[in-house]
VOLO-565874 format. One record per residue: residue number from 1; residue in one letter; chain; x, y, z of N, C-alpha, C, O, CB in turn. Coordinates in nm, 3 decimals, decimal comma. Each point is the difference from the previous one (the first is absolute). Glycine has a CB too. Example, Ala and Ser with C-alpha at 12.3 -4.5 7.8 and 13.67 -1.06 7.14 Angstrom:
<pts>
<pt 1 A A <1,319 -0,569 0,780> <-0,089 0,119 0,000> <0,090 0,120 0,000> <0,104 -0,002 0,066> <-0,293 -0,115 0,059>>
<pt 2 S A <0,154 0,222 -0,197> <0,082 0,119 0,006> <-0,077 0,109 0,073> <0,051 0,111 0,017> <0,067 -0,174 -0,232>>
</pts>
This chain:
<pts>
<pt 1 X A <-1,565 -1,710 3,129> <-0,058 0,114 -0,068> <-0,109 -0,050 -0,095> <0,019 -0,100 -0,070> <0,199 0,231 0,089>>
<pt 2 X A <-0,330 -0,064 -0,022> <-0,111 -0,045 -0,082> <0,026 0,030 -0,147> <0,086 0,082 -0,035> <-0,242 -0,047 0,227>>
<pt 3 X A <0,081 -0,101 -0,276> <0,014 0,019 -0,144> <-0,032 0,143 -0,041> <0,065 0,056 -0,087> <-0,123 -0,297 0,053>>
<pt 4 X A <-0,042 0,298 0,098> <-0,037 0,138 -0,035> <0,112 0,098 0,034> <0,031 0,090 -0,078> <-0,272 -0,146 0,118>>
<pt 5 X A <0,303 0,037 0,076> <0,110 0,088 0,039> <0,118 -0,016 -0,094> <0,063 0,099 -0,039> <-0,138 -0,111 0,276>>
<pt 6 X A <0,107 -0,111 -0,273> <0,108 -0,023 -0,094> <-0,031 0,063 -0,135> <0,088 0,060 -0,063> <-0,031 -0,273 0,181>>
<pt 7 X A <-0,181 0,200 -0,162> <-0,040 0,059 -0,128> <0,017 0,152 0,004> <0,052 0,059 -0,095> <-0,216 -0,248 0,058>>
<pt 8 X A <0,121 0,251 0,145> <0,014 0,146 0,014> <0,148 0,039 0,006> <0,040 0,099 -0,061> <-0,263 -0,089 0,182>>
<pt 9 X A <0,303 -0,086 -0,047> <0,142 0,031 0,014> <0,072 -0,008 -0,134> <0,075 0,090 -0,036> <-0,082 -0,176 0,270>>
<pt 10 X A <-0,015 -0,023 -0,307> <0,067 -0,016 -0,129> <-0,053 0,098 -0,105> <0,075 0,044 -0,087> <-0,037 -0,284 0,142>>
<pt 11 X A <-0,165 0,273 -0,048> <-0,055 0,101 -0,091> <0,064 0,135 0,026> <0,035 0,072 -0,093> <-0,252 -0,198 0,082>>
<pt 12 X A <0,231 0,160 0,138> <0,065 0,126 0,035> <0,146 0,001 -0,046> <0,051 0,102 -0,045> <-0,204 -0,079 0,243>>
<pt 13 X A <0,219 -0,136 -0,186> <0,139 -0,011 -0,047> <0,010 0,019 -0,151> <0,092 0,067 -0,048> <-0,044 -0,220 0,237>>
<pt 14 X A <-0,142 0,095 -0,263> <0,001 0,017 -0,145> <-0,026 0,145 -0,039> <0,064 0,052 -0,091> <-0,143 -0,289 0,065>>
<pt 15 X A <-0,014 0,301 0,094> <-0,030 0,140 -0,028> <0,119 0,088 0,036> <0,035 0,092 -0,074> <-0,281 -0,134 0,115>>
<pt 16 X A <0,309 0,015 0,072> <0,117 0,076 0,042> <0,113 -0,015 -0,102> <0,068 0,097 -0,033> <-0,134 -0,127 0,274>>
<pt 17 X A <0,087 -0,090 -0,290> <0,101 -0,022 -0,104> <-0,032 0,075 -0,127> <0,090 0,059 -0,062> <-0,045 -0,282 0,159>>
<pt 18 X A <-0,171 0,223 -0,137> <-0,042 0,073 -0,120> <0,021 0,150 0,017> <0,047 0,067 -0,092> <-0,214 -0,246 0,043>>
<pt 19 X A <0,132 0,232 0,165> <0,019 0,143 0,027> <0,150 0,034 -0,003> <0,038 0,105 -0,052> <-0,249 -0,101 0,193>>
<pt 20 X A <0,295 -0,091 -0,088> <0,144 0,024 -0,002> <0,052 0,003 -0,143> <0,080 0,087 -0,036> <-0,058 -0,197 0,260>>
<pt 21 X A <-0,067 0,016 -0,307> <0,045 -0,003 -0,140> <-0,044 0,127 -0,072> <0,079 0,060 -0,073> <-0,092 -0,312 0,073>>
<pt 22 X A <-0,111 0,292 0,020> <-0,050 0,122 -0,066> <0,079 0,122 0,047> <0,039 0,084 -0,081> <-0,268 -0,187 0,062>>
<pt 23 X A <0,251 0,112 0,150> <0,073 0,115 0,055> <0,141 0,009 -0,055> <0,043 0,107 -0,042> <-0,179 -0,125 0,250>>
<pt 24 X A <0,208 -0,093 -0,209> <0,137 0,003 -0,049> <0,007 0,021 -0,151> <0,097 0,056 -0,050> <-0,031 -0,205 0,238>>
<pt 25 X A <-0,166 0,106 -0,261> <-0,005 0,026 -0,144> <-0,020 0,149 -0,026> <0,064 0,058 -0,088> <-0,157 -0,289 0,048>>
<pt 26 X A <0,004 0,293 0,117> <-0,020 0,145 -0,013> <0,128 0,074 0,039> <0,039 0,095 -0,069> <-0,286 -0,122 0,118>>
<pt 27 X A <0,311 -0,014 0,058> <0,126 0,065 0,040> <0,107 -0,015 -0,107> <0,078 0,093 -0,022> <-0,135 -0,137 0,261>>
<pt 28 X A <0,062 -0,069 -0,304> <0,095 -0,021 -0,108> <-0,029 0,096 -0,116> <0,092 0,057 -0,058> <-0,067 -0,298 0,125>>
<pt 29 X A <-0,152 0,258 -0,099> <-0,038 0,093 -0,105> <0,033 0,144 0,035> <0,044 0,076 -0,085> <-0,224 -0,233 0,020>>
<pt 30 X A <0,158 0,194 0,191> <0,034 0,135 0,043> <0,150 0,024 -0,006> <0,045 0,108 -0,039> <-0,246 -0,107 0,188>>
<pt 31 X A <0,280 -0,102 -0,110> <0,145 0,011 -0,008> <0,045 0,015 -0,145> <0,086 0,082 -0,030> <-0,064 -0,220 0,239>>
<pt 32 X A <-0,080 0,062 -0,296> <0,031 0,007 -0,143> <-0,033 0,139 -0,054> <0,078 0,060 -0,073> <-0,124 -0,307 0,048>>
<pt 33 X A <-0,072 0,298 0,063> <-0,044 0,131 -0,047> <0,090 0,111 0,052> <0,030 0,094 -0,074> <-0,265 -0,179 0,064>>
<pt 34 X A <0,279 0,076 0,134> <0,088 0,104 0,055> <0,136 -0,001 -0,070> <0,056 0,107 -0,025> <-0,173 -0,126 0,247>>
<pt 35 X A <0,170 -0,098 -0,252> <0,127 -0,007 -0,074> <-0,016 0,056 -0,141> <0,088 0,069 -0,051> <-0,022 -0,271 0,186>>
<pt 36 X A <-0,179 0,172 -0,195> <-0,028 0,048 -0,134> <-0,012 0,153 -0,003> <0,049 0,065 -0,092> <-0,166 -0,283 0,041>>
<pt 37 X A <0,051 0,275 0,152> <-0,020 0,145 0,006> <0,131 0,074 0,029> <0,012 0,119 -0,032> <-0,247 -0,159 0,108>>
<pt 38 X A <0,331 -0,028 -0,016> <0,130 0,062 0,027> <0,093 -0,007 -0,122> <0,113 0,047 0,004> <-0,139 -0,108 0,237>>
<pt 39 X A <-0,023 0,001 -0,347> <0,080 -0,013 -0,121> <0,093 -0,120 0,002> <0,083 -0,015 -0,090> <-0,096 0,259 0,068>>
<pt 40 X A <0,000 -0,329 0,121> <0,083 -0,120 0,009> <-0,066 -0,114 -0,077> <-0,121 -0,001 -0,022> <0,209 0,074 0,246>>
<pt 41 X A <-0,006 -0,166 -0,265> <-0,054 -0,120 -0,064> <-0,039 -0,097 0,111> <0,087 -0,050 0,072> <0,056 0,083 -0,282>>
<pt 42 X A <-0,273 -0,061 0,224> <-0,044 -0,088 0,110> <0,062 -0,139 -0,012> <0,010 -0,058 -0,108> <-0,226 0,186 0,122>>
<pt 43 X A <0,257 -0,179 0,100> <0,061 -0,133 0,004> <-0,092 -0,098 0,071> <-0,122 0,013 -0,001> <0,350 0,090 -0,001>>
<pt 44 X A <-0,166 -0,200 0,061> <-0,076 -0,102 0,073> <-0,060 0,061 0,126> <0,046 0,103 0,050> <0,104 -0,284 -0,140>>
<pt 45 X A <-0,253 0,116 0,140> <-0,063 0,043 0,125> <0,097 -0,025 0,116> <0,078 -0,096 -0,005> <-0,311 0,048 -0,087>>
<pt 46 X A <0,229 0,131 0,195> <0,087 -0,022 0,117> <-0,028 -0,135 0,066> <-0,110 -0,055 -0,010> <0,119 0,304 0,046>>
<pt 47 X A <0,092 -0,299 0,031> <-0,010 -0,133 0,064> <-0,115 -0,009 0,100> <-0,068 -0,103 0,006> <0,313 0,079 -0,035>>
<pt 48 X A <-0,269 0,129 0,107> <-0,105 -0,005 0,101> <-0,138 -0,011 -0,064> <-0,090 -0,061 0,058> <0,234 0,195 0,097>>
<pt 49 X A <-0,162 -0,075 -0,273> <-0,128 -0,012 -0,069> <-0,018 -0,141 -0,053> <-0,108 -0,058 0,011> <0,116 0,302 -0,074>>
<pt 50 X A <0,098 -0,300 0,006> <-0,005 -0,137 -0,051> <-0,024 -0,099 0,114> <-0,081 -0,092 -0,013> <0,235 0,156 -0,177>>
<pt 51 X A <-0,084 -0,044 0,301> <-0,017 -0,090 0,115> <-0,142 0,008 0,056> <-0,059 -0,102 0,034> <0,303 0,128 0,021>>
<pt 52 X A <-0,299 0,094 -0,046> <-0,137 0,017 0,048> <-0,101 -0,064 -0,092> <-0,098 -0,060 0,045> <0,167 0,270 0,064>>
<pt 53 X A <-0,047 -0,197 -0,239> <-0,090 -0,062 -0,098> <0,004 -0,153 0,012> <-0,103 -0,066 -0,001> <0,136 0,263 -0,154>>
<pt 54 X A <0,088 -0,251 0,166> <0,013 -0,145 0,015> <-0,062 -0,049 0,130> <-0,062 -0,106 0,004> <0,272 0,114 -0,140>>
<pt 55 X A <-0,193 0,067 0,243> <-0,059 -0,038 0,128> <-0,152 -0,001 -0,010> <-0,065 -0,092 0,050> <0,263 0,188 0,073>>
<pt 56 X A <-0,255 0,005 -0,187> <-0,145 0,005 -0,019> <-0,050 -0,115 -0,085> <-0,102 -0,061 0,030> <0,112 0,307 -0,008>>
<pt 57 X A <0,063 -0,276 -0,130> <-0,038 -0,113 -0,086> <0,009 -0,132 0,076> <-0,086 -0,087 -0,013> <0,166 0,214 -0,188>>
<pt 58 X A <0,026 -0,141 0,282> <0,016 -0,122 0,078> <-0,112 -0,018 0,101> <-0,056 -0,109 0,013> <0,300 0,127 -0,042>>
<pt 59 X A <-0,277 0,089 0,100> <-0,109 -0,006 0,097> <-0,132 -0,035 -0,067> <-0,076 -0,083 0,050> <0,196 0,251 0,092>>
<pt 60 X A <-0,145 -0,105 -0,255> <-0,125 -0,026 -0,072> <-0,005 -0,144 -0,050> <-0,104 -0,065 0,010> <0,094 0,307 -0,077>>
<pt 61 X A <0,121 -0,293 0,015> <0,004 -0,137 -0,051> <-0,023 -0,102 0,111> <-0,076 -0,095 -0,017> <0,232 0,171 -0,163>>
<pt 62 X A <-0,089 -0,056 0,293> <-0,016 -0,093 0,113> <-0,144 0,001 0,050> <-0,057 -0,105 0,029> <0,299 0,140 0,036>>
<pt 63 X A <-0,300 0,084 -0,055> <-0,138 0,011 0,049> <-0,099 -0,064 -0,097> <-0,095 -0,065 0,044> <0,157 0,276 0,075>>
<pt 64 X A <-0,040 -0,195 -0,248> <-0,091 -0,061 -0,099> <0,010 -0,152 0,004> <-0,101 -0,069 -0,007> <0,122 0,273 -0,139>>
<pt 65 X A <0,100 -0,256 0,157> <0,016 -0,146 0,010> <-0,064 -0,052 0,128> <-0,067 -0,103 -0,001> <0,281 0,115 -0,131>>
<pt 66 X A <-0,195 0,060 0,242> <-0,061 -0,040 0,127> <-0,153 0,004 -0,009> <-0,067 -0,088 0,055> <0,268 0,175 0,068>>
<pt 67 X A <-0,256 0,012 -0,191> <-0,145 0,006 -0,019> <-0,051 -0,117 -0,083> <-0,106 -0,055 0,028> <0,117 0,304 -0,011>>
<pt 68 X A <0,065 -0,286 -0,119> <-0,040 -0,115 -0,083> <0,001 -0,129 0,082> <-0,092 -0,081 -0,009> <0,185 0,197 -0,194>>
<pt 69 X A <0,012 -0,134 0,283> <0,007 -0,119 0,087> <-0,113 0,001 0,101> <-0,063 -0,102 0,025> <0,313 0,094 -0,054>>
<pt 70 X A <-0,275 0,124 0,089> <-0,108 0,013 0,097> <-0,135 -0,032 -0,063> <-0,084 -0,065 0,062> <0,218 0,239 0,061>>
<pt 71 X A <-0,155 -0,128 -0,245> <-0,125 -0,031 -0,070> <-0,015 -0,149 -0,025> <-0,109 -0,054 0,016> <0,118 0,277 -0,123>>
<pt 72 X A <0,098 -0,289 0,068> <-0,005 -0,145 -0,022> <-0,028 -0,075 0,130> <-0,078 -0,096 0,001> <0,239 0,121 -0,193>>
<pt 73 X A <-0,098 0,018 0,300> <-0,022 -0,065 0,130> <-0,145 0,021 0,045> <-0,063 -0,094 0,049> <0,305 0,128 0,012>>
<pt 74 X A <-0,294 0,087 -0,076> <-0,138 0,027 0,040> <-0,098 -0,081 -0,083> <-0,099 -0,052 0,052> <0,165 0,282 0,018>>
<pt 75 X A <-0,038 -0,242 -0,199> <-0,086 -0,080 -0,087> <0,003 -0,147 0,041> <-0,104 -0,065 0,005> <0,145 0,226 -0,192>>
<pt 76 X A <0,078 -0,212 0,217> <0,012 -0,140 0,042> <-0,071 -0,025 0,133> <-0,065 -0,103 0,017> <0,283 0,089 -0,138>>
<pt 77 X A <-0,206 0,108 0,214> <-0,070 -0,015 0,129> <-0,151 -0,003 -0,019> <-0,069 -0,082 0,060> <0,259 0,199 0,054>>
<pt 78 X A <-0,239 -0,026 -0,196> <-0,145 0,007 -0,024> <-0,049 -0,128 -0,068> <-0,106 -0,052 0,035> <0,121 0,303 -0,053>>
<pt 79 X A <0,061 -0,299 -0,076> <-0,038 -0,122 -0,070> <0,000 -0,120 0,095> <-0,088 -0,086 -0,006> <0,183 0,179 -0,208>>
<pt 80 X A <0,004 -0,098 0,301> <0,009 -0,108 0,098> <-0,119 0,004 0,097> <-0,057 -0,103 0,035> <0,309 0,107 -0,054>>
<pt 81 X A <-0,287 0,117 0,062> <-0,114 0,014 0,091> <-0,129 -0,047 -0,064> <-0,083 -0,065 0,064> <0,197 0,256 0,046>>
<pt 82 X A <-0,133 -0,159 -0,236> <-0,122 -0,042 -0,070> <-0,006 -0,150 -0,015> <-0,107 -0,060 0,013> <0,106 0,276 -0,135>>
<pt 83 X A <0,114 -0,278 0,095> <0,003 -0,145 -0,018> <-0,025 -0,074 0,130> <-0,070 -0,102 0,003> <0,227 0,132 -0,192>>
<pt 84 X A <-0,099 0,020 0,298> <-0,011 -0,071 0,127> <-0,119 0,046 0,083> <-0,036 -0,065 0,098> <0,282 0,038 -0,101>>
<pt 85 X A <-0,308 0,138 -0,035> <-0,113 0,051 0,077> <0,042 0,063 0,131> <-0,081 0,012 0,091> <-0,059 -0,186 -0,195>>
<pt 86 X A <0,267 0,214 0,113> <0,051 0,061 0,123> <-0,059 0,139 0,017> <0,017 0,085 -0,088> <0,197 -0,217 0,069>>
<pt 87 X A <-0,282 0,156 0,130> <-0,059 0,130 0,029> <0,068 0,069 0,118> <-0,050 0,100 0,051> <-0,167 -0,186 -0,142>>
<pt 88 X A <0,331 0,033 0,134> <0,065 0,054 0,119> <0,060 0,138 -0,022> <0,015 0,076 0,095> <0,032 -0,308 -0,027>>
<pt 89 X A <-0,012 0,264 -0,190> <0,063 0,129 -0,025> <-0,083 0,087 -0,095> <0,053 0,068 -0,087> <0,170 -0,175 0,125>>
<pt 90 X A <-0,353 0,101 -0,020> <-0,089 0,083 -0,079> <0,023 0,145 0,040> <0,009 0,032 0,118> <-0,181 -0,218 -0,139>>
<pt 91 X A <0,181 0,273 -0,079> <0,026 0,141 0,030> <-0,117 0,062 0,074> <-0,117 -0,023 -0,032> <0,263 0,040 -0,170>>
<pt 92 X A <-0,110 0,062 0,302> <-0,101 0,065 0,081> <-0,003 0,148 -0,033> <0,104 0,056 -0,035> <-0,075 -0,226 0,219>>
<pt 93 X A <-0,145 0,236 -0,175> <-0,008 0,143 -0,032> <0,074 0,087 0,097> <0,002 0,122 -0,015> <-0,217 -0,166 -0,087>>
</pts>
């Protein structure tokens, strides 16, 4: 898989994780508000909301770490090419 495809894949994973975290945070707030409007004392968020939030955070964290590693690898490859004068993998339009 090329570096560009990996970059796009991990970026999409990070965005998907962020969207999941935002969605479950909003759902938690809506649940809190509905309990409050019923006159109940709001408690902890339901397990499925907590699990979804953790899954989104995990996905986002893994994707960000993978992007950082990918950036370091791409930088090292480019630096190596410049030092050795290797033109075999020059990007084509």
